[in-house]
C-alpha positions as CSV (number, residue, x, y, z in Angstrom):
1,M,-31.8,-27.6,1.8
2,K,-28.9,-25.2,1.5
3,H,-28.6,-21.8,-0.1
4,V,-25.5,-19.6,-0.6
5,L,-25.2,-16.9,1.4
6,V,-22.7,-13.6,1.2
7,L,-22.5,-11.4,3.6
8,K,-20.2,-7.9,3.6
9,V,-18.5,-6.0,5.5
10,G,-17.6,-2.2,5.5
11,P,-17.1,0.8,5.0
12,V,-13.4,-0.3,3.8
13,Q,-11.3,1.9,1.7
14,G,-12.7,5.4,3.5
15,Y,-12.7,4.5,6.7
16,I,-9.1,2.7,6.3
17,A,-7.9,5.8,3.6
18,Q,-8.1,8.4,6.9
19,A,-4.5,7.6,8.4
20,R,-1.7,9.7,10.1
21,R,0.2,7.4,11.4
22,T,1.5,4.0,10.1
23,R,-0.5,2.6,12.7
24,D,-3.5,4.1,11.3
25,L,-3.8,2.4,8.4
26,W,-2.4,-1.2,9.6
27,Y,-5.2,-1.2,12.1
28,G,-7.7,0.2,9.5
29,S,-7.0,-2.8,7.9
30,Q,-6.7,-5.6,10.2
31,L,-9.6,-4.1,12.3
32,L,-11.6,-4.6,8.8
33,S,-10.1,-7.9,8.3
34,D,-10.7,-9.8,12.2
35,I,-14.4,-8.5,11.4
36,S,-14.8,-10.6,8.7
37,R,-12.9,-13.1,10.0
38,G,-15.5,-13.2,13.4
39,M,-18.2,-13.4,10.5
40,A,-16.1,-16.2,8.7
41,V,-15.7,-18.0,11.9
42,S,-19.1,-18.0,12.7
43,L,-20.5,-19.6,10.0
44,L,-18.3,-22.2,10.8
45,E,-18.9,-23.2,14.4
46,S,-22.8,-22.7,12.8
47,G,-22.3,-25.3,10.4
48,A,-22.3,-24.2,7.4
49,T,-19.3,-24.6,4.6
50,L,-17.1,-22.3,4.7
51,I,-16.0,-20.8,0.4
52,F,-14.7,-17.5,0.6
53,P,-11.9,-17.1,2.5
54,H,-11.5,-20.9,2.5
55,P,-11.3,-22.3,6.4
56,D,-7.8,-22.4,6.9
57,Q,-7.0,-18.7,6.3
58,A,-10.2,-17.9,9.0
59,R,-8.6,-19.5,11.7
60,D,-5.5,-18.2,11.1
61,S,-5.3,-15.0,13.0
62,R,-2.1,-13.8,11.4
63,A,-3.6,-14.3,7.4
64,G,-5.9,-11.0,6.4
65,V,-9.5,-12.0,5.0
66,A,-11.2,-9.9,2.5
67,N,-14.5,-8.0,3.7
68,K,-16.5,-10.7,1.5
69,V,-17.8,-13.9,2.5
70,V,-19.3,-17.0,0.7
71,A,-21.2,-20.1,2.6
72,L,-23.0,-22.5,1.8
73,V,-25.7,-23.4,4.7
74,T,-28.0,-26.4,5.2
75,D,-31.5,-24.4,5.5
76,A,-32.3,-20.9,8.8
77,P,-30.1,-18.8,5.9
78,E,-31.3,-15.6,7.8
79,Q,-30.4,-16.7,11.0
80,A,-26.7,-18.4,10.3
81,A,-26.2,-14.4,8.6
82,R,-28.2,-12.5,11.9
83,R,-25.4,-14.6,14.0
84,A,-22.6,-13.8,11.6
85,R,-23.3,-10.1,12.1
86,D,-23.8,-10.0,15.9
87,A,-20.5,-11.6,15.9
88,A,-18.8,-8.9,13.6
89,K,-20.5,-5.9,16.2
90,S,-19.1,-8.4,18.8
91,W,-16.2,-8.0,17.9
92,L,-15.8,-4.3,17.2
93,R,-16.7,-4.0,20.9
94,D,-15.0,-6.2,22.5
95,A,-11.2,-4.6,20.3
96,W,-12.8,-0.8,22.2
97,A,-13.1,-2.9,25.7
98,R,-9.8,-3.8,25.4
99,V,-8.5,-0.1,24.0
100,L,-10.4,1.8,26.8
101,K,-9.5,-0.2,29.5
102,E,-5.7,0.6,28.6
103,C,-7.0,4.6,27.5
104,R,-8.9,5.6,29.5
105,S,-7.2,8.1,31.1
106,L,-6.8,9.8,27.7
107,L,-10.2,10.2,27.4
108,I,-13.5,12.3,28.9
109,Q,-15.6,11.3,30.9
110,E,-18.6,10.8,28.5
111,A,-16.8,8.7,26.1
112,E,-18.0,4.9,26.7
113,V,-21.7,6.7,26.1
114,L,-20.4,8.6,22.5
115,A,-18.4,5.5,21.8
116,S,-20.6,2.7,22.2
117,E,-23.3,4.3,19.6
118,Q,-20.1,5.9,17.2
119,L,-18.8,2.1,17.4
120,E,-22.5,0.6,17.2
121,T,-23.5,3.4,14.0
122,F,-20.1,2.4,11.9
123,L,-20.5,-1.3,11.1
124,E,-22.5,-1.7,7.8
125,V,-22.9,-5.8,7.5
126,H,-25.2,-6.6,4.2
127,A,-26.3,-9.8,3.6
128,A,-28.2,-12.7,0.8
129,W,-29.0,-15.6,0.8
130,A,-30.6,-18.0,-2.2
131,Q,-31.5,-21.5,-2.3
132,V,-29.2,-24.1,-4.3
133,Q,-31.5,-25.1,-6.7
134,D,-30.5,-28.9,-8.0
135,A,-29.2,-28.7,-11.3
136,P,-25.4,-29.0,-12.6
137,S,-25.0,-25.7,-12.1
138,G,-26.7,-24.8,-9.1
139,Y,-24.4,-23.6,-6.5
140,G,-23.2,-20.5,-9.6
141,A,-26.7,-19.9,-10.0
142,A,-27.5,-19.3,-6.1
143,L,-24.4,-17.3,-6.3
144,V,-25.2,-15.2,-9.0
145,E,-28.8,-14.6,-8.2
146,A,-27.5,-13.6,-4.4
147,E,-25.2,-11.7,-5.2
148,R,-27.1,-9.6,-6.7
149,A,-29.6,-9.1,-4.3
150,L,-27.0,-8.2,-1.9
151,E,-25.6,-5.5,-3.9
152,A,-29.3,-4.0,-4.2
153,R,-29.7,-4.4,-0.8
154,R,-25.9,-2.4,-0.2
155,G,-28.1,0.7,-2.4
156,L,-30.3,1.3,0.2
157,R,-29.4,2.8,3.8
158,E,-31.4,4.1,6.9
159,F,-29.7,7.0,8.6
160,S,-30.5,8.3,11.7
161,P,-29.9,11.1,14.3
162,W,-27.3,11.3,16.5
163,K,-29.1,10.7,20.2
164,Q,-26.2,11.3,22.2
165,H,-24.7,14.6,22.4
166,A,-20.8,15.4,23.3
167,P,-19.8,18.5,25.9
168,E,-19.9,21.7,24.2
169,G,-17.5,23.2,22.6
170,T,-16.0,19.0,21.5
171,H,-14.1,19.4,19.0
172,K,-14.1,16.6,15.2
173,S,-11.8,14.1,14.7
174,S,-8.8,15.0,13.0
175,L,-9.0,11.9,10.7
176,D,-12.9,12.2,9.1
177,G,-13.9,15.7,10.7
178,A,-17.2,13.6,11.4
179,R,-17.5,12.2,14.7
180,P,-16.8,13.6,17.9
181,S,-13.5,13.7,19.6
182,L,-13.5,11.7,22.8
183,L,-9.6,12.6,23.8
184,R,-9.5,15.1,26.8
185,R,-8.5,18.6,26.6
186,E,-5.9,18.9,28.9
187,R,-2.7,17.0,27.5
188,Q,0.3,15.8,28.9
189,E,3.7,15.8,27.2
190,G,4.4,12.0,28.4
191,G,3.0,8.9,29.3
192,L,0.4,6.7,26.6
193,W,0.0,10.4,24.9
194,R,4.0,10.3,23.8
195,A,3.9,6.2,23.4
196,F,0.0,6.4,20.9
197,R,1.7,9.3,19.7
198,I,-1.5,11.5,20.2
199,G,-0.8,15.3,19.1
200,L,-1.2,18.1,21.6
201,R,-3.8,19.4,18.4
202,E,-5.0,16.0,17.5
203,E,-8.2,14.7,18.2
204,L,-9.0,11.0,17.7
205,D,-13.1,9.8,18.0
206,A,-14.1,6.3,19.0
207,L,-12.5,4.7,16.0
208,G,-9.8,6.6,15.4
209,V,-8.7,6.2,19.1
210,L,-8.8,2.5,18.1
211,K,-6.5,2.2,15.2
212,R,-4.3,4.7,17.3
213,A,-4.2,2.1,20.3
214,G,-5.1,-1.2,18.8
215,G,-1.5,-2.2,17.8
216,K,1.7,-1.8,19.8
217,P,3.4,0.9,19.9
218,G,6.7,-0.5,19.0
219,Q,5.1,-3.1,16.2
220,F,4.6,-0.1,13.5
221,V,7.6,1.0,11.2
222,P,7.2,4.8,10.4
223,V,7.0,5.5,6.3
224,P,9.9,7.8,6.3
225,S,12.1,4.6,8.3
226,I,10.4,2.4,5.3
227,G,11.7,5.3,2.2
228,L,15.5,5.4,3.9
229,A,15.5,1.6,4.4
230,A,17.9,1.2,1.1
231,W,20.2,4.4,2.2
232,L,20.4,3.4,6.7
233,Q,21.4,-0.6,5.5
234,V,23.7,0.9,3.8
235,A,25.3,3.1,6.1
236,A,25.3,0.9,8.9
237,A,27.7,-1.9,6.4
238,R,30.0,1.4,5.7
239,H,29.8,3.4,9.2
240,P,28.4,1.2,11.6
241,A,30.3,2.9,14.1
242,L,28.3,6.3,13.2
243,L,25.2,4.7,13.1
244,T,25.6,2.8,16.4
245,Q,26.0,6.0,18.4
246,L,22.9,8.1,16.4
247,S,20.9,4.8,17.8
248,A,22.5,5.5,20.8
249,A,21.5,8.7,21.0
250,C,18.2,8.4,20.5
251,E,17.7,5.8,22.8
252,A,18.8,8.5,25.4
253,R,16.6,10.5,24.8
254,G,13.6,8.3,24.8
255,F,12.7,8.0,20.7
256,Q,10.2,4.9,20.8
257,S,12.0,2.1,18.5
258,V,11.2,0.0,16.7
259,S,10.5,-4.1,16.6
260,A,12.4,-6.0,14.3
261,K,11.1,-8.7,14.3
262,Q,10.9,-10.4,11.0
263,R,12.5,-6.9,9.3
264,P,15.7,-7.8,9.4
265,W,16.8,-4.1,7.7
266,V,15.2,-2.6,10.5
267,E,17.8,-3.8,12.8
268,S,20.7,-1.2,11.2
269,F,18.6,1.8,13.1
270,P,15.6,0.9,14.9
271,F,14.0,4.2,15.2
272,D,12.1,7.2,13.2
273,G,13.7,7.4,9.7
274,Q,12.7,11.3,9.8
275,L,15.4,12.2,11.9
276,L,18.1,11.9,9.4
277,L,16.3,14.4,7.7
278,P,17.5,18.3,9.3
279,E,13.8,20.2,8.6
280,R,12.1,17.7,11.3
281,W,14.6,17.8,13.9
282,Q,12.7,20.5,15.7
283,P,9.0,19.0,15.5
284,Y,10.2,16.2,16.6
285,F,12.3,17.3,19.4
286,E,9.2,18.9,20.3
287,E,6.7,16.2,19.8
288,Y,8.9,14.5,22.6
289,A,9.1,17.7,24.9
290,V,12.6,18.2,25.1
291,P,13.8,21.3,26.4
292,E,14.8,23.6,24.2
293,P,13.6,22.0,21.4
294,R,15.4,24.3,19.1
295,A,18.9,24.3,20.5
296,A,18.4,20.6,21.3
297,A,17.3,19.3,17.8
298,A,20.7,21.5,16.7
299,C,22.9,20.2,18.9
300,F,21.3,16.3,18.3
301,G,21.9,16.4,14.5
302,R,25.1,18.4,14.7
303,E,27.0,15.7,17.0
304,F,25.2,12.7,15.5
305,V,23.0,13.3,12.3
306,E,25.4,15.4,10.2
307,P,28.6,13.1,11.0
308,L,27.0,10.5,9.6
309,R,25.1,12.1,6.8
310,E,28.7,13.8,6.0
311,A,30.3,10.2,5.5
312,M,28.1,9.0,3.2
313,D,28.7,9.5,-0.5
314,A,24.8,10.1,-1.6
315,E,22.3,11.6,0.4
316,P,19.6,10.2,1.8
317,F,16.4,9.7,-1.1
318,P,14.0,10.7,1.1
319,Y,11.0,9.0,-0.9
320,V,8.7,5.8,-0.5
321,A,6.5,3.8,-2.9
322,C,3.2,2.8,-1.6
323,L,1.9,-0.6,-3.8
324,V,-1.4,-1.5,-4.4
325,A,-2.3,-4.4,-6.5
326,D,-5.6,-5.9,-7.0
327,G,-6.4,-9.1,-9.5
328,D,-7.4,-9.1,-12.6
329,R,-10.3,-10.6,-13.7
330,M,-11.0,-12.5,-11.1
331,G,-14.5,-12.0,-11.7
332,R,-14.4,-14.0,-15.3
333,A,-12.5,-17.0,-13.5
334,L,-14.7,-17.5,-11.4
335,E,-17.9,-17.4,-12.8
336,S,-16.9,-19.6,-15.6
337,L,-15.6,-22.1,-12.6
338,A,-19.3,-21.9,-11.0
339,K,-20.8,-23.3,-13.7
340,L,-19.1,-27.0,-13.4
341,P,-21.0,-29.3,-11.5
342,D,-18.9,-29.3,-8.3
343,G,-18.7,-25.3,-8.1
344,H,-18.7,-24.7,-4.4
345,L,-15.0,-27.4,-4.8
346,A,-13.4,-25.6,-7.5
347,H,-14.6,-22.3,-5.5
348,Q,-12.9,-23.5,-2.0
349,R,-9.4,-24.6,-4.2
350,V,-9.7,-20.8,-5.4
351,S,-9.8,-19.1,-2.1
352,Q,-7.1,-21.9,-0.7
353,A,-4.9,-20.5,-3.2
354,L,-5.0,-17.4,-2.5
355,A,-5.0,-18.0,1.0
356,D,-1.3,-19.6,0.3
357,F,-0.5,-16.2,-1.9
358,T,-1.0,-14.1,1.0
359,R,0.7,-16.3,2.8
360,K,3.7,-15.7,0.2
361,A,3.2,-12.0,-0.5
362,R,4.2,-11.0,3.7
363,A,7.6,-12.7,3.4
364,I,7.9,-11.1,-0.3
365,V,7.1,-8.0,1.4
366,E,8.5,-7.9,4.5
367,E,11.7,-10.2,3.4
368,Q,12.7,-10.6,1.1
369,H,12.3,-6.7,0.6
370,R,12.2,-3.9,2.4
371,G,8.9,-3.2,2.7
372,V,6.0,-3.3,5.1
373,L,2.6,-4.9,4.2
374,V,0.1,-3.8,5.2
375,Y,-2.7,-6.0,4.0
376,A,-2.9,-8.9,1.7
377,G,-6.8,-10.2,1.4
378,G,-7.5,-12.5,-1.3
379,D,-6.7,-10.8,-4.6
380,D,-5.7,-7.4,-3.1
381,V,-2.1,-6.4,-1.8
382,L,-1.5,-2.8,0.1
383,A,2.2,-2.6,1.4
384,F,4.6,-0.2,1.7
385,V,8.3,-0.2,0.5
386,T,11.3,1.6,-0.2
387,P,12.4,2.3,-3.4
388,M,14.5,0.5,-4.6
389,D,12.8,-2.3,-3.9
390,A,9.6,-1.6,-5.0
391,P,9.2,-2.2,-8.5
392,A,11.6,-5.9,-7.6
393,C,8.5,-6.6,-4.7
394,A,5.8,-6.2,-7.4
395,R,7.7,-8.4,-9.8
396,A,8.0,-11.3,-7.3
397,L,3.9,-10.4,-6.2
398,A,2.7,-10.7,-9.7
399,V,4.8,-14.0,-10.6
400,A,3.6,-15.8,-6.7
401,F,0.0,-14.7,-8.0
402,R,0.0,-16.2,-10.8
403,A,1.3,-19.6,-9.5
404,S,-0.3,-19.6,-6.9
405,L,-4.0,-19.8,-9.0
406,E,-2.1,-21.6,-12.0
407,G,-2.3,-24.8,-9.5
408,A,-6.3,-24.2,-8.6
409,L,-7.1,-23.9,-12.0
410,A,-5.7,-26.5,-13.2
411,G,-7.2,-29.4,-16.0
412,T,-10.5,-26.6,-15.8
413,D,-11.2,-24.1,-19.0
414,A,-11.4,-20.8,-16.2
415,P,-9.2,-18.1,-17.3
416,V,-5.8,-18.0,-15.0
417,P,-6.1,-14.3,-13.4
418,T,-3.0,-12.3,-13.1
419,L,-2.0,-9.5,-11.3
420,S,-2.1,-5.8,-11.4
421,V,-0.1,-4.0,-9.6
422,G,0.6,0.3,-9.3
423,L,4.2,2.0,-7.2
424,G,2.8,5.6,-6.2
425,I,6.4,7.1,-5.2
426,G,5.9,10.6,-2.8
427,H,7.8,12.3,-0.6
428,V,8.0,10.6,3.1
429,L,6.4,13.2,5.2
430,E,3.6,12.8,2.6
431,S,0.1,12.5,4.3
432,L,-0.5,8.7,4.7
433,G,-4.1,9.8,2.6
434,E,-2.3,10.8,-0.5
435,L,0.5,8.5,-0.2
436,L,-2.1,6.1,-0.3
437,A,-3.9,8.2,-3.5
438,L,-0.7,8.1,-5.3
439,G,-0.6,3.9,-5.3
440,R,-4.4,3.2,-6.4
441,R,-4.6,6.3,-8.6
442,A,-1.2,3.7,-9.7
443,E,-2.7,0.6,-9.7
444,L,-6.3,2.2,-11.9
445,A,-3.9,3.3,-14.6
446,A,-2.1,-0.6,-14.8
447,K,-6.0,-1.3,-14.8
448,Q,-6.8,1.1,-18.2
449,A,-3.2,0.0,-19.2
450,G,-4.7,-3.9,-20.1
451,R,-4.7,-5.4,-17.3
452,D,-1.4,-7.6,-15.9
453,A,0.7,-4.4,-16.0
454,L,3.0,-2.7,-13.9
455,A,2.6,1.4,-13.3
456,I,4.7,3.9,-11.8
457,L,3.9,7.2,-10.7
458,V,6.0,9.6,-9.5
459,A,4.9,12.8,-7.9
460,K,8.0,15.0,-7.0
461,H,7.5,17.6,-4.3
462,A,8.7,20.1,-7.5
463,G,7.7,19.4,-11.2
464,R,4.9,17.7,-12.8
465,E,3.4,13.7,-12.0
466,R,5.2,11.4,-14.1
467,L,3.5,7.8,-15.1
468,W,5.2,5.0,-17.1
469,T,3.0,1.9,-17.5
470,A,4.0,-1.2,-19.3
471,P,2.3,-4.7,-19.3
472,W,4.4,-8.4,-17.4
473,G,5.4,-9.4,-20.7
474,S,7.3,-6.5,-21.7
475,N,10.2,-7.0,-18.5
476,P,9.1,-3.7,-17.1
477,V,11.7,-3.7,-14.6
478,G,14.5,-5.3,-17.0
479,Q,13.6,-1.7,-19.1
480,L,14.0,-0.3,-15.6
481,E,17.1,-1.2,-14.2
482,A,18.6,-0.7,-18.7
483,D,17.5,2.9,-18.0
484,V,19.5,3.2,-14.9
485,A,21.7,1.9,-16.2
486,L,21.4,4.5,-18.7
487,L,21.5,7.1,-16.4
488,T,24.0,6.5,-15.2
489,R,27.0,4.7,-15.9
490,A,30.4,6.2,-15.9
491,D,31.4,6.9,-19.7
492,Q,28.6,8.9,-20.7
493,P,25.1,9.0,-19.5
494,L,22.7,9.9,-20.4
495,P,21.7,14.0,-19.8
496,L,18.6,14.8,-18.5
497,G,18.3,17.9,-20.6
498,K,18.4,15.6,-23.4
499,V,15.0,14.0,-22.3
500,H,13.5,17.0,-21.4
501,E,14.5,18.1,-24.9
502,V,12.5,14.8,-26.8
503,E,9.3,15.2,-24.7
504,D,9.1,19.2,-25.4
505,L,9.9,17.8,-29.5
506,A,6.9,15.5,-28.7
507,R,4.6,18.2,-27.6
508,R,5.1,20.2,-31.0
509,F,3.5,17.8,-33.5
510,P,0.3,16.0,-33.6
511,V,-0.6,13.2,-31.0
512,D,-3.5,12.0,-32.7
513,G,-3.0,9.8,-34.9
514,A,-0.4,7.8,-37.6
515,A,2.5,9.7,-39.0
516,T,2.8,10.2,-42.1
517,P,6.0,8.4,-43.5
518,E,7.8,12.1,-43.9
519,L,6.8,13.8,-40.4
520,L,8.2,10.1,-39.5
521,E,11.6,11.1,-40.4
522,L,11.7,14.4,-39.7
523,L,11.3,12.8,-35.9
524,R,13.2,10.7,-36.4
525,D,15.6,13.1,-37.3
526,E,15.1,15.9,-35.1
527,A,16.0,13.2,-32.1
528,G,18.2,11.4,-33.6
529,R,20.2,15.6,-33.7
530,I,19.3,16.2,-29.9
531,L,20.8,13.0,-28.8
532,A,24.1,13.4,-30.9
533,R,24.6,16.8,-29.4
534,T,28.1,17.2,-27.8
535,E,27.4,18.7,-24.5
536,A,30.6,20.8,-23.3
537,G,32.9,18.4,-22.0
538,R,31.8,15.9,-22.1
539,A,32.8,12.1,-24.4
540,P,32.2,12.6,-28.1
541,T,30.4,9.4,-29.1
542,P,27.2,10.4,-30.3
543,L,24.0,9.2,-28.4
544,T,21.6,7.6,-30.4
545,P,18.2,6.5,-30.6
546,D,18.9,2.8,-30.7
547,L,21.2,3.2,-27.9
548,V,18.7,4.7,-26.1
549,G,15.5,2.5,-26.7
550,L,13.9,5.4,-28.3
551,E,11.4,4.3,-31.1
552,L,9.3,5.4,-33.4
553,S,6.4,3.2,-35.2
554,S,4.6,4.7,-38.2
555,S,1.2,2.4,-36.9
556,A,1.6,4.8,-33.4
557,S,1.1,8.5,-33.2
558,P,4.7,9.4,-33.0
559,G,4.1,12.0,-30.1
560,E,2.7,9.7,-28.1
561,S,6.2,7.3,-28.7
562,L,8.8,10.3,-27.6
563,E,6.0,11.5,-25.0
564,R,6.4,7.4,-23.3
565,W,9.4,7.2,-23.7
566,A,10.9,10.8,-22.3
567,S,8.3,8.7,-18.9
568,R,10.5,5.8,-19.0
569,L,13.2,7.9,-18.5
570,L,12.4,10.5,-16.3
571,V,10.8,7.3,-13.6
572,A,13.7,5.8,-14.5
573,D,16.1,8.9,-13.0
574,T,13.7,8.1,-9.5
575,F,14.9,4.8,-8.8
576,A,18.3,6.0,-10.6
577,R,18.6,9.0,-7.6
578,A,17.0,6.5,-5.1
579,G,20.1,4.5,-5.6
580,R,22.8,6.7,-5.9
581,G,26.3,6.1,-4.0
582,L,23.9,2.8,-2.5
583,A,25.0,0.5,-6.2
584,S,26.9,-2.4,-4.1
585,A,24.9,-5.4,-3.7
586,Q,26.9,-6.7,-0.7
587,D,25.3,-3.1,0.9
588,K,22.4,-4.4,0.6
589,G,22.9,-6.7,2.6
590,G,20.6,-9.3,1.2
591,A,17.7,-7.4,1.2
592,R,16.4,-8.8,-2.4
């Protein structure tokens, strides 16, 4: 007798988002992925037929695994579910044991007892199963029944009071403010405290310590380094001696370096990119307990950073893109396949295709574009990319996703899923939580725009947010490149002042409903007048709506068309600023 068994592990999004360092975000994702992998491997070892993830993906420790596991089990589904849950909890305990062994000197005496309760109450494993009836669509019906039962069970949760109490005066974790910290009050300014970048006033519970110390310190690329990757590669090509001197100065001061393995773009400057920003010199020197940090930081900047910045034709653009991607209509495709007589085999082919996509995603983000992949599992992707490469990276992921799924769905009537991608662009010194929220809001905007789309949300330190969305079928990356060229061309660039004037024009007219012919003609004439007006000291050739890609349609709200055009150009201006002075393809070092 066969059963469809469905398991889900959590919490997911909230836990991942609680991060202060790149390593927190990466290892939070890796931890949940490995826990799901542990459940999948447990089912394989018990003789189950694994559907999601694919068996090859479950056995590959480098591949991401989603928090949902689906399998076909023969008899005793409850026992298989219990073994999978025990495997998940065992993996979490083993991960903590490895970290505890290394970090015991950082923790209070009661840490082991407190951590045991914190870890035990953290993990949520929900399971449901349904019998597969002897019918052509037996697998599909059982899967629907099991998933409904699972969602119903997830709505019920038992809360237990804390039994172990931390010493009096213990602070709560800085990441979520819920659990008591395990860190000693007496801090040192070197050793493991520095290696794991634990601040003097920072507090971490067991899950926070796991995030911070779960990986190797040198494997994490700081967010400022990702944002400034394009600038640094150009600096390496144009002024290698100056950049080498800066790197040597960082090494001499014991600053933590970054591993460039599988990330060739890191080689140009394997240290924290925030050292290029004057406002971060003193805080960084204070973190590394350099004597007289204010004077030492000023001297460091004057001798090693300022000469490089002055030699470059462009100022560093301190922004980074948080890329969040999610598959569209995956549920509809899987539901269609589940009704086939070999539904479970069709689902296995899809899981194999998704495993293939996750392997491609790492190469696309980290080798072909200057970025860091935080997570890729199933149809979800989370990454950070330098702004210059972000649109092209998003397009490459969307193309790879569709190509992987097309092969798996060949010969079926199931719709081929697509990929919606959001790019949230924020300052490199913004908190990781805020950057992640920007990326997720952008991804939601892509979904709301009709799916199979790109959405870019720009949040500058000064000024309002700018959002632009476009379907992949309209070639949004090509449109952005054309707009950047329009804003930066040498003979007669489009002034941003005119873009803002057109946007202001849109606010002065109704935005609801289609336009009358008279209103449409009036807006066309006024927009044309704004664009054609000659600016002092500029070439007399007038700009026209056609030249700048401004279209007004009688079938849509003219005010909305004007605002959308202005938002598109102002988003393009972000990429124009990111690439200012870095235009030479040779300077990019073959990043694309």
